[in-house]
VEXDOPA-462632 format. One line per field, with one value per residue (C-alpha): residue in one letter; residue number from 1; x, y, z. Coordinates in steps of 0.25 Angstrom, whole numbers. Example, Ala and Ser with C-alpha at 12.3 -4.5 7.8 and 13.67 -1.06 7.14 Angstrom:
# residues 2
aa	a; s
i	1; 2
xx	49; 55
yy	-18; -4
zz	31; 29
This chain:
# residues 184
aa	m; s; h; l; s; c; c; s; e; l; a; h; t; e; s; d; a; l; s; r; r; g; f; v; r; l; a; a; l; g; g; a; a; a; l; f; a; s; f; k; p; f; a; a; q; a; a; g; n; t; e; a; l; l; l; s; c; m; d; f; r; l; l; d; e; i; v; k; y; m; d; g; r; s; l; t; n; n; y; d; h; v; v; l; a; g; a; s; l; g; a; l; y; e; k; k; p; s; w; g; q; t; f; w; d; h; v; d; v; a; q; q; l; h; h; i; k; k; v; i; v; m; d; h; r; d; c; g; a; y; k; v; f; i; s; p; d; h; a; k; t; p; k; d; e; f; d; v; h; a; t; y; l; r; k; l; r; d; e; i; k; k; r; f; p; a; l; e; v; e; l; l; l; m; g; l; d; g; k; v; e; t; v; s
i	1; 2; 3; 4; 5; 6; 7; 8; 9; 10; 11; 12; 13; 14; 15; 16; 17; 18; 19; 20; 21; 22; 23; 24; 25; 26; 27; 28; 29; 30; 31; 32; 33; 34; 35; 36; 37; 38; 39; 40; 41; 42; 43; 44; 45; 46; 47; 48; 49; 50; 51; 52; 53; 54; 55; 56; 57; 58; 59; 60; 61; 62; 63; 64; 65; 66; 67; 68; 69; 70; 71; 72; 73; 74; 75; 76; 77; 78; 79; 80; 81; 82; 83; 84; 85; 86; 87; 88; 89; 90; 91; 92; 93; 94; 95; 96; 97; 98; 99; 100; 101; 102; 103; 104; 105; 106; 107; 108; 109; 110; 111; 112; 113; 114; 115; 116; 117; 118; 119; 120; 121; 122; 123; 124; 125; 126; 127; 128; 129; 130; 131; 132; 133; 134; 135; 136; 137; 138; 139; 140; 141; 142; 143; 144; 145; 146; 147; 148; 149; 150; 151; 152; 153; 154; 155; 156; 157; 158; 159; 160; 161; 162; 163; 164; 165; 166; 167; 168; 169; 170; 171; 172; 173; 174; 175; 176; 177; 178; 179; 180; 181; 182; 183; 184
xx	-150; -150; -137; -137; -138; -128; -119; -122; -120; -107; -102; -105; -98; -85; -83; -90; -76; -75; -63; -62; -63; -73; -83; -81; -83; -96; -101; -101; -108; -121; -130; -117; -126; -134; -121; -113; -125; -125; -110; -105; -90; -84; -74; -75; -63; -60; -47; -35; -21; -20; -6; -12; -22; -21; -25; -29; -36; -51; -47; -55; -43; -34; -42; -38; -23; -23; -29; -18; -8; -12; -13; 0; 7; -1; -10; -23; -34; -23; -26; -36; -40; -44; -47; -48; -46; -32; -27; -16; -21; -36; -31; -24; -34; -38; -51; -55; -51; -63; -54; -41; -50; -55; -42; -35; -47; -45; -30; -34; -45; -36; -24; -35; -42; -32; -18; -12; 2; 3; -5; -3; -7; -9; -11; -11; -9; -17; -26; -38; -40; -26; -31; -43; -37; -25; -25; -27; -13; -7; 3; 10; 19; 19; 29; 21; 9; 19; 24; 9; 5; 17; 16; 1; 5; 17; 8; -2; 11; 14; 2; -1; 12; 9; -6; -1; 14; 14; 8; 16; 13; 14; 12; 9; 4; -1; -1; -13; -6; -7; 8; 12; 22; 28; 28; 40
yy	-14; -18; -24; -12; -2; -9; -8; 7; 10; 2; 11; 23; 19; 18; 33; 33; 29; 13; 7; 1; -13; -7; -3; -16; -24; -17; -18; -32; -33; -31; -19; -16; -8; 1; 3; 7; 16; 23; 23; 37; 38; 48; 57; 52; 60; 57; 65; 65; 57; 41; 34; 22; 14; 0; -11; -25; -37; -39; -52; -51; -58; -47; -35; -34; -37; -26; -15; -20; -19; -5; 0; -5; 4; 17; 17; 15; 24; 29; 20; 18; 3; -4; -19; -28; -43; -47; -32; -30; -43; -36; -22; -30; -41; -38; -47; -37; -24; -15; -20; -14; -1; 0; 0; 11; 20; 18; 21; 34; 38; 36; 44; 55; 55; 52; 55; 40; 38; 24; 10; -1; -14; -26; -41; -52; -66; -79; -68; -74; -64; -69; -84; -79; -70; -78; -92; -99; -105; -92; -93; -105; -100; -86; -81; -85; -78; -66; -64; -65; -54; -46; -47; -40; -30; -26; -24; -16; -9; -5; -1; 8; 15; 17; 23; 30; 34; 42; 30; 21; 6; -3; -19; -29; -42; -47; -61; -67; -64; -49; -49; -39; -41; -30; -32; -25
zz	40; 26; 20; 11; 21; 30; 19; 15; 31; 30; 19; 26; 39; 32; 33; 19; 14; 10; 5; -9; -4; 7; -3; -11; 2; 6; -9; -8; 4; -4; -9; -17; -28; -18; -11; -23; -26; -13; -11; -10; -8; 2; -7; -21; -28; -43; -44; -36; -36; -35; -34; -45; -50; -48; -58; -50; -54; -49; -40; -27; -20; -20; -19; -4; -7; -19; -9; 2; -7; -14; 2; 5; -5; 1; -12; -2; -10; -19; -32; -41; -44; -56; -56; -68; -69; -70; -68; -79; -87; -87; -91; -102; -106; -122; -119; -109; -115; -107; -94; -101; -105; -91; -84; -94; -91; -75; -79; -86; -75; -64; -71; -73; -60; -50; -57; -54; -55; -58; -61; -53; -59; -50; -55; -46; -45; -49; -56; -63; -73; -79; -77; -87; -96; -97; -93; -81; -81; -85; -72; -68; -60; -52; -61; -74; -66; -63; -77; -83; -74; -76; -91; -90; -81; -89; -101; -93; -87; -101; -106; -95; -96; -111; -108; -95; -96; -83; -74; -67; -67; -58; -60; -48; -46; -33; -27; -21; -7; -10; -13; -25; -36; -43; -58; -65
């Protein structure tokens, strides 16, 4: 059995319904282009109600923790997920205006299609984007790091409220251990 047919067969043995992480892991096994071309979702629905849109960072170290956190809040399969390096910083970074536009377009589409009620913005500690875009030593202490993230999170919250006044906004900062702090 070829590697690709093995992957394709595996995709169909999962009750034809892969989780977000399962599909990404499967694609990482190889033959991703062919797999993406032949993958048929079991029941793609464009409309409906979804609780939230989550903006998080692309840091691979925290992908599982983010899913666990959202699942722990009973939001499994009940949120849209946008990923930008730096999360709040990525959405606001002036030298990457297309990133911000992508975020705003996603919020707009999520509101139209899924009738989201809130936007959850989750930054994380030890973020490489903050080191690259701001400074490698932007956070000399945990308090400094919290304060820098809080500044960008609040700025993005204010902009979300300005553009989408009906949406709730929740601001979070995740540690590398998966623990989450609320930013008010």
